[in-house]
N, C-alpha and C positions, 0 to 999 in steps of 0.2 A: 504493500500500500504506500502511495506517496503521502507526504505530510498533508497535502490538501484533502486527499481522500479520508485520511484519519480525522481531520477537522470536521469534514462533512458528516462522517459517521457519528462523531460525538454529538454534533448539533441535532441530527435526526433522532438518535436514540434518546437524548434528553427531552426532546420535544414530545416524543411518544410517551415517555414515562411521566412527564410533568407538563401536560397541556395547560393546566392552570397551576400557578406557582404560589404556594402559601408563603406569607411573609413571616419570618421567624420571630421577630420581636413585636409585641403588642404596642401600638401607639395610635394617637389620633391626629397628630399634626407634626410638622418638622421639629418643634421644640421637644415634644415627648419622645420622638424617635432619637434625637440627638442624645438625650439623657439615657435612654435605654441602651443605645449602642455603647456609650461611654461606660455604662455599668457592666456591659457584657465581657469586658476584657478579663481574660483568665477566669471566666465563669461560664455557666451554661445558660442558654436562652430560656430553658424551663425555669431555672432559679430566678433569672431576671424578671420573667413574666409573673412570677409569684410576688416579687417585692415592689415592682413599679406601681401597682395599684395603690399600695399603702403610702408611697411617697406622693403620687399624683393626687391622692385624696386631699392631702394637705397643700400641695402646690403643683399645679400642672402648667405653670407659665413663669417666666423669669421674675415678674413683679412679686408674685407670692413666694417664690423660692428665696429671694433675698431677705424676706422677712424672717425666714428660719435661720438659725445659727448653723455653722458648720457641724457642730456637735449634734444638733437636732437631726440633720440630714444623715450624719454618720450612724446614729442610733437606729434609724429606719433601714439603712441599706447594708448594715453589717453582714448579714448572711451571704451577700454576693462576693465578699472578699475584697481585699485592697481598699477597704472603706476609708482609711485616712486620706489617701490620695484622691479617691473618687469624690468624696464629700467636699473636699477643698475645690476640686475641679468644677463640680456642679454649681457650687455657690459662686465661685470666681467667674465662670463663663456667663452665668445669669446676670451678674453685675455688668459685665462688659457688653452683653447684648442690649441691656437697657441704655447704657451710656453711649455706645457707639452705633447701635443698629436699630434704634427705636423698638427694642424688645423683640425684634424678628431675627430668625436664623438666616445668616447670609448664604449666598448661593455660589461662592467661589472657594476653591481649595485654599487660596492664600488667606482669606478672611477666616475660614473655619479653622485652619491650622494655627492661627494666632490665638485661638481660645485655649485656656488652660485645660490640660488633660485630653485635648483632641489631637490625635495623630492623623497621619495620611489615610489609614484604613477607615477610621471613624468618619473622616470627612467624605471619603468616597462612598460609603454606605448612605450617608445623609443625602449627598448629591443625587445618587441613583434612585434611592427609594422614596425620598421626600419630594424631590423636584423633577425626577425623570431625566436628569442630565446624564448622558452616557459616562459610566465609570466602571472600573473592574476591581472592586475591593478584593484583595487576596487574603483569605484566612488560611488556617492550617490545612483544612480539607482541600482547598483549591491548590495550595502549594504542593501537597502530597500527590494529588491526582495528576496535575500537569507533569510531574516527574514520572509517575507510574506509566502515564500514557506516552512518554517520550516526546512531549511537546515543550518541555523546558528542562534545563539542566539541574534544577533544584538547588542552585547555589544560595539564593536568598529570595525573599518575597518581592524585592524590587525588580529583580530580573524576571521572576515568574509573571509579574504584572505586565512588564514590557512585552514578554512573549505572548501572553494571552491577548493583549490589545493588538499585537501585530497579526496574530493568526485568525482571530474571530472578527466577523463583521461588526462594526461599531453599533449598528442598530440592534444587535442581539446582546450586547454586553450586559445590560441591566437584568435581562432574563437569565442569561447563561450563568452569571456568578451565583445566583440563587439556586439554579438547577444543579450546578456542580456541587454546591454545599449539601443539598438534600441527597444527591446521589452518593456523595462521600459518606454521609452518615448512615445511609440505608444499605448500600451495596459494597462500599470500598473503604471500610474504617481502618484506622491505624492498628487497632487491636481486634482480635477475633475475626480477622479477615478470611472470607471463604471465596476463593477465586472462581469457583463454580457459579456463584451468584452474581459475579461482577462481569457482566457481558462486555463492557467497554474494555476493561483491562485485558480480559481474555482474548479479545479480538485484535486490539491494536497495541497492547502493552509493551513496554520496554523489555527486550529479551532478558537482560540481566535481572530485572525485577521478578519476572516469571520463573526463571531458573532458580533464583534464590528461594522463592516461595515453594517450588517443588522439592528443593533440597530439605527445607525445614519440615515439609510434610512427611518426607520419607523418614527423617530422623525422629 
């Protein structure tokens, strides 16, 4: 298979599996999405979706959020982990949104990445999911699968994002990044991986990855 045929196979398979794509993090607008994505760092979406309603009940906009103290926020979001950094970030970015952006979430990488605790991946998720701006946020699932599929060398997420953007059509980025995440969780996880269930890797996967899998199976 040529690289283009592999890409086409990935697109078609994912479209067949996920014709409608569920959004992993519960939110109602760009601000609540931004907070949910920030909270999801090194945590699970399930855990975040359990905790955000408790926080948003008290404050679901920057004006109400700055009325809470950092400690108030931290007490609520403790179960998601990294709460000292995340609570400071949530309070700090809410303040900046009010001071610099009229309480609205900005729509550019530059402005988003200037906010406390907001990195490139968080900014990309917000741009794609809140505003429909083409972006390709790379999480651990996408990074792993792009390597397994031989579509990226797996050196780092920056390179993986570049490769994904180069290989996949721009108009599909927003769908694909979510489809790949769901596929990684359901069919091609890091642990407990069963190649038999993983049609994409089985069909187009990197030879070394498949050989390594077969070796561990035998042993």
